[in-house]
N, C-alpha and C positions, 0 to 999 in steps of 0.2 A: 537579636532576640531580647537583649536584655534593655532595648530601647536608648542605647547609647549614640550621641552623635557622633558624625566622622571625628572631629575633633576631638571628642574623648576617648575614642578608640584609638586614635593616632599616639593619643598623650600615653596611654596605658600602654602600649606596644612600643613607644618611644621611637616613634618613626614621622613620616610627614602625612598631611592630612590627603596629600595628592596619593601616596603609596597606598592607603586604606582605601580610596577610591579605586584605584587598580586591581588592590585584591578582591574589592565587592566584585568588580565586572568580570573576573577571573572566576571567583566561586560561582557567579550565576551562567558562564558559558561552560563551565565542568559539570554542572549539576550539583554541586554541592551546596548550594543555594538555589531553592526555587520559588518564585512568586507567582501568587496566583490571585485572582479577582473573583469572588463569589458575590454575588447579589441577588436576592429575592424579585429584584424588579428588575432584573438583566431580561432584555429582549430575547438574545439566542438560547438563554435558559428557558425560557418558557417555550420557543419553539421546539427546543431540544425534548422536551416533555410531552410535545403533543407528537414528534416522531416515535418516542417510547411508547406511547399509548396505541398511536395507529399501529406501528409495526413491531413492536417488541424488541428494538434496538437500545442499547445505549449511545445516545447521540450526544455527540462533542460537535457544536456549533461555533463556528470562527467568525466574529465581528469582521465584515469586509462591507464597505462603503459600496454602494451601487454603481457608482461611476466607474470603480476601480476596473484597469485593463485585465482580461483575461490571463497574463502571464503573473500580475502583480498578485490577483486572487490565487494562482496556483500556488505561488512563493508563499503566501502569508497561511494558507493551509499546510502546505508541507512541512512550513515551521511549526506550526502547532501540533501536527501529528508527531512528528520527530520528538519533541516533548512530551508528548503522550504515551508512545512506546516507551519510553524510560520506566514507566509504572507498570508495564506487562513485562516487560523481558527480564527474565532472572536465570539464574545459574541451573545447571542440568535440564537443558530446554532444548528442543528442535523447535526452529523456527523456519517456516517457509516464506519464501520470498517471491513474487513475482514480479519480473522487468514489466518495466514500461514508463512512458513520461513522467505520470505523478509519483512512483516509487522512486524515479530516479531523484527528484526533486526532494522526496523526503531524506532519502540517503545523504544528500549534501547537509541537512541541517542536525543529524544527530547527535545526542549528548553523550558524551562518553559516559560508561558507567564497566565496572569492573563484574566480570561474571565468570562461571568456572564450567566447564563440561557442556558448554552449549553449542549447540551446532547450529548454522544457517545454510538452508538448502535450496537451490534454484528449482523453480517449481517446474518450467518450461524452457527447452531448447530455444537457441536463438540464432541460429544459424539459417540462412536461406541462400540463394543462388549468385548474391551479389557479395555477402558477407559472413565468414563465420560467425560473428556474432558474439564472439568470445570476451573483445576486449569492452563491449557494451554492457554486457552481463556479469562479466567478471569485476567491473568498476564498482559496480552497484554492492554486488556482494562483499567487495572487500571493504567499503565503506563500513557497511554493518559489522562485519568480523572485527573490525578495527576498532569501533566505536564502543564494543561490547567484549574485546578479549577473547573473541570466540573464534571456533573454526568454520569453516566454509566447503560445502560440496557444491562443487559444479557440475552441470547436466549437458554434457557436450554433445548435444543431439540436434538434429534441424527442429525449428519451429513448426514446420509441417513438413511430412513425407509426401513422395510423389504418390506412394502406393499405399494402401493402408496393409497390404502384407509385409511388407519391408518392415512398417511400424510392429507387426506382430511378433516379426523373426528376432527383431532388435530386443522385443522387450522380454524374451525368454533368455536373455544374454545374462549372466550371473552380474557383471560388471554394472548393467543396468537395473537389475533387480535390487543391487543393493542401494541406489538413491531411488527407488521406487519404495522401498521398504521405510526409508528414512521419511517419506514424504508419508505414509502411513501411520508415523509414529509422531506426527507434530502436534504440539502444544497451541501453537500460535500462528496463525498466516496473516501475511501485510501483502494486501493488493490494493491496484486501482481498478476501475471499471472501464473497459475499452470501448469505444463508441466513435460510430463514422460520422456524426453530426458535430463532433469534439470541435471547439473553436482551436484551443492549444491539441492538434492531432495526435490521436493515441499513437504509440509509437509501430503497433501491429500493421496498421493503417497507412504509415505515411513510412515505412522503413523498407518498401520492397517485398514484404513477406506475401502478398496476395497479388496474383493475377487477375486479371480482368475476368476470368471465368471464374474465379472464386468469388468475388465482389458479387458477380450475377447470382451465385450458388445463395449466397447470405441473404438476398433480397427475394431470392424465391423461397427458402426456409423460413423468413419474416423475422430473422435474427436482429436483436435490439443491441448487443453489447456482447461483452465476453471478460471472463477473469483467466487470467492466464493462457490465452489464446484456446479457450474453450466456450464455445459460442451457446446461447439462450436466447428465449423469444421473452415477449414481454409480460407473458403469464408465469414466468420462470423453466419452462419445458426445456428441453436439451436433447430429448429423442430423436431420432431419424434426419439431425442435422448433419450433412454429409460432409463437412469441413473437419468436424470433431471427431471422424474415424480416421484421420492423417493427422489431427493436433497434437503435441507431445506434453500437453498440460496433463494435471491429473483429472480424473472424473470428478465431477461436480458433487458426488457422494463422498469421495474422500475429502473434500472442503468441510462438506458439512459435518464429518465426522470429528473435526479438529474442534477444541474446545473454544476456544477464543478467535474471531475471525475476523481481522481489522481492516475494513474499507476505507478507502481514503478517496475522495472526490471533491471537484472544483469546475464549477460553471454549470450553469443551469441547462446546458444543451445536454448533458448527461442524466438528466432528469427520466427520460424514459428507460436508458440503460440500467441506472440503480432502482428503477422500480422491478424490473426485469431479476436482477441479483436478489433483491429483496423477496421476490416472490418464489425465487427457488431456494431461499434459506440459506442463504451463503454468508449472511451477514450477523454478527453478534454486535458488533462495534462501528459505528459510521461516523467518521471525521469529514466535515464540509463546510463549506461557507453558509453565511448566513441567507443568501439570494436563493442557491440552490437547496436550502433547506425549507424555506417558504415555498417555494414552486413544487417540491415534492408533496407538501403537504397539501396543496391547492390541486395536485393534480388527481 
């Protein structure tokens, strides 16, 4: 901050220049030092402004070359999202986390920040007929809890019940109502948007959660995407979607009541899904790659 060279800093600290370099690297990785580039001529900035004017969201557009692979594109967006979340997460908060391929990628890049009395709560169950899903979902939550020194609350139920009546019965249990109550008190929610068309498959579509009859049902109900395994159409509506009656994610009204709702997206194949999430009023902050942002504006 004082514009000293590394050589001058090393002299003042009575150490070597290489030690100063390592200290600066450590400072960036731990969040002590944050480097940002802000240019009024930056193309992503103008695209972000366009998204704000059209959809009323705060858009964080990540510059990614068009020739970048979908895996690398997700990686870059996840890294940027993880650093952005550091500004949003604070003490005395309840933060909802929806498991999935995108949020899993974000969790690997979280920047440590000490908080107090903060809880991260799992939004939807992760079990299916092949796995309990506990290891997958809990690892994502564990990374969030570890990064922010926070408590975590798992939600050990199936992603989808076989019978809506079973869901209604379990939702009346006090242990389940405690988790649902936490979800109702969320200050911040972090999620990706599920899409059957994504080149990096959404976990709900690739992880054995849906039978062929479920896929047929989603097509019949004109579903374009989901948030926390709750499905919606392109116009944002979710009423009468059959699979939602068996889903364990919070209803979309619960998400809409959360003050800050951060959606992380990578890949143009998800444009229609993002448009549905925006139409449903689920997003306040949108973090996405530049190509997807341009495609969303053009749609």
